C-alpha positions in Angstrom: 189.6 211.7 148.9 192.2 211.6 151.9 190.1 209.8 155.2 188.9 211.3 157.8 189.8 209.6 161.1 187.3 210.6 163.6 187.3 208.7 166.9 183.8 210.0 168.0 182.6 208.3 165.0 184.4 205.0 166.0 183.5 205.3 169.3 179.7 205.3 168.4 179.9 202.9 165.8 181.0 201.1 168.1 178.2 201.1 170.8 175.8 200.7 167.9 176.8 197.1 167.8 176.7 196.8 171.5 173.3 195.0 172.0 172.9 196.9 175.5 172.6 200.3 173.4 169.8 202.2 173.8 168.8 204.4 170.6 168.5 208.2 171.6 168.6 210.1 168.6 165.1 211.6 169.0 167.1 214.1 170.7 168.7 215.4 167.7 165.6 216.1 166.4 164.9 218.2 169.1 168.5 219.8 169.4 167.8 220.8 166.0 164.9 222.6 167.0 166.4 225.1 169.3 169.8 225.2 167.9 169.4 228.5 166.3 167.5 230.3 169.5 167.6 231.5 172.5 167.9 228.8 173.8 170.2 226.9 171.9 172.5 226.3 175.2 171.9 223.0 176.8 173.3 221.2 179.5 172.9 217.4 179.8 172.9 216.3 183.1 171.7 213.0 184.3 172.9 210.3 187.3 176.3 209.1 186.7 176.2 205.6 184.6 173.1 207.1 182.4 174.7 207.7 179.2 176.2 211.3 178.8 179.1 210.3 177.4 177.4 208.2 174.6 174.6 210.8 174.0 177.8 213.4 173.3 179.4 210.7 171.1 176.4 210.8 169.0 175.9 214.5 168.5 179.7 214.8 168.4 179.0 212.4 165.2 176.1 214.4 164.0 177.1 217.6 163.4 180.8 216.5 162.7 181.9 216.0 158.9 182.4 212.4 158.0 181.2 210.6 154.3 180.1 208.1 156.7 177.5 209.3 158.9 174.9 208.9 156.4 175.1 205.4 156.9 175.9 205.8 160.3 172.0 206.6 161.6 170.5 204.7 159.3 167.2 202.3 160.7 167.2 204.8 163.8 165.0 207.0 165.5 166.5 210.5 163.9 166.0 208.4 160.5 162.6 208.5 161.0 162.0 211.9 161.7 164.1 213.1 158.7 161.6 211.4 156.6 158.7 212.9 158.1 160.3 216.3 157.6 160.1 215.5 153.7 
């Protein structure tokens, strides 16, 4: 198999190991509810230094293909929501 280099995953993985990371993976669950509706367009607006880049990196990591993706989101809020759906 080929190795897939995804800088967004590496950036997000580095953020996960940071002591100041706040788990916002529940946003993915909410976005998945609207992704195939007419309201699928979102605008992430927050004041400066409120985590817009972190959110975008998280979404890029989640919605892009990767073999490692499943382990990155373990023990996050998203995993809890996924278990509730099953």
